[in-house]
N, C-alpha and C positions, 0 to 999 in steps of 0.2 A: 318397457312399454307394456301396458295392460292389454289383454286380449278381450274382445267383445264377441260373444257368440250371438249372432243376429239372425233370428228366425223371421223370414220374410215370405211374401208371395212373389215368386219370380216374375220379373217384368213390371212390378209396381213402381210407378214414377216416384212417389214419395219415399218408398223404402230405399230407392237408389239415392235420393237426396240425403236421407238420414244417414246412410252408410258413408257417403262422402263427407258429411260433417264430422262423423266419428273419426274417420281417417285424418281429416284436416286437424283435428284436435289431438292427434298423435296416438290414436288407438289402432291396434291390429284388429281388423274385422274379419271374422270367419262367418260367412253367410251360409245359411241352410234354408232349404225350402220347407216352410211351415206346413205346407199341404202334403209333403211326403214323409214327414217324421213319424216314427212309430210311437205316438203319444199314448200315455196312460193317465189315469187320474193322478197318480203320484208324481209323474213327470210334469204335468201341465199345471196343477193346482198352485205350486209355489210362485208362479209368475203373477198371480192376481193379488197376492198379499191380502191387505185389509179392504180392498175395493169392494163396493157392493156388487153383487152378482150381475146386475144389469149392465155394469160397466166392463164386464169381461168380454162383451160381444162386439163383433164387427157389425155396426149398424147398417152397412151397405150390402151385407150378405143377402142374396136373393130370398132366402127363407124368412129373413127378418123384414126386408123391404116390402115383401108381399103380404106380411102379416101372418104367415104360416106359423112362425115362432115369435112369441112376445116375451122378451127377456124379463120384463117387470114381473115380480112375484115368483120367479123360478128359484128353487133351492140350489145349493152348490152341486150336489150330486147329479141332479137332473141336467143342470147346465153343462157339466163336464161330460155326461153321457151324450148329450146332443152334439157337443163339439168333437167328440171322438168319432161320431158318425158322419159329421160334416165339418171338416176343419176350416171351411170358409167362414164359419161362425166365429172363429177365434179372432179377437181384436189383435191387431199387429202394429208394430213388430213386437215379438217377444225377445227380450234382451237378457243375456246372462253375462255377468262379469264376476269371475271367481265363483263363489257359491251363492251370490246374490242375484235375484231374478226380478224382472220388471216387465210391465206391459205398456205399450204405447210410447209415444215420443213427444211428450209435452216438454218443451225446452226448459222451462223453469224447474220441473221435476228432475230432468236429466242433469241440469247444472248442480242441483242440490245433491244428486246421487253420485255422479262421476265427474262432474266439472266439464262444462262446454262453454266457457266464457266467450271465446271468439265467435262461436256459432250463435250464441245468444245475442251478442252485439250486432251481428249481421242481420239477424231476424228482427231485432228492435229497430234497426235502421231501414227496415222494409226492403232489404236486398234479397232476403229469402222469403218464400211463401210460407203459408201455414203448413207445418210439417206433420201435424197430427191427423188431419182430415184427408182421406184419399179422394182425389178428384174424379175417380171412376168408381163404378159400382163393383162389388165383390172385392 
């Protein structure tokens, strides 16, 4: 059984659904509170891979929703600095399987990465809601 390290915002409804899908697909899920982790540039950066910097952010974070921070045009170092100061800015979940890291929970990307055929079928049958977008702010 593969182990998934799942960095979440405790109490997030979508993160709970996402973890349930991983467990149903046969993964052992170790949940960690994203907001309490001792992040550094070196620990956080691998989760974002080749994504554009503006896709690293939780768009419902208060600082983004109010326009205080505008992710478009930020460089990687500045983005990471901001996220270390305010972890609510980090898009979630952050997922680690072995040495591979990923951000977000797009079912197609998850299927390609670690395989979630059953979960994908349920989602396509409209049994499951959108698992990428958080229904609540922050």
